[in-house]
N, C-alpha and C positions, 0 to 999 in steps of 0.2 A: 497575244502573240504566244506562239509555241515555243518550245526549246530548239527547233530546228530552222526556224527562218525569222528574219528581224525585218522591221520596216524601216529602211534607211531613206526616208523621202526627203531629207535634206541634201543628201549626198548623190542620190540617183534620180536622173530625170523621170519625171512623171510619178515619183513615190513608188516605184517598182520594189516589190519584195525580193530580197536575196536569199537564196536558200543555202544553208549551212553546208548541206552536202555537196553541192555545186562548187562552193568555194573549196572544200576539202579536195575535191577532184582536181580543180585547178592547181591547188597547192602540191599535190602529188605529182601532177604532170611537169610543174616547174621544177621540183626536186629531182624527177627522172632526167630531165633535159640537162640540169647541172651536172648530174652524176654521169651522164654519157659524155658531156664536154669535158670533165675531169680524166675519165677513161682515156678518152682521145688524146688529151694533152699528155698524159703520162705515157701512154704508149709511144706517141711521137717522139717525146724527149729519150726515152729508154733506146728505142730502135734508131733514132738518129745517132746517138752516142756510140752504140754498137756498131753500126754498119757504115757511117760515113767518116772515113779518115781525113779526106782533105775535101771540104766542100768546093763544089765549081758550078758551072752553069748548067751541067747536066749530070745524071747518074750513069755510072757503066753498068754493064750486066750484072757483075757480082754484087754490086750495091743494091740493085733492084731486086735481085733474088733474096738477098740477106734481109732487106726490109720487109719483103713479102712473107718470108718464113717468120721473121721476128714478131710481125702483127698476128699472124696465124697463132703463133705460140702463146702470146700474149692473151689473146682472145679466148684460147681453149683453157687456159689457166683461169682467167677471170670467171668463165662460165663455170668451171668446177667448183671454184671457191663459192660463187654466188649460190649455186644449187646445194652444196653443203651446208652453208649459212642458213638458206631457207628451211632446208630440211631440218636443220636444228632448233630454228625458231618455231616451226610447226610442232615438233616434239614438246618444247617447252610449254607452248600454249595448250596443248593437249592434256598435260599434267596439271595445269592450273584448274 
């Protein structure tokens, strides 16, 4: 058995080998999905509080515009922070 795959014959039908790299990719994907869900939830909460004064059965024109602009600004800010954070991470890794 090498360091990157394991034989989980007791838990996987047919004794298939599970690749650690594949598991890591699945975990990364699950983390990315969770992060996207959290981003969407925070953006929804913030923009709703900011733009909707009295909830009703529909949104008026100004509420629709406010929500659209709020979401655009939130995503722009998120992208700027993400790029800056990733850039700093890369610089730190290069120093090591």
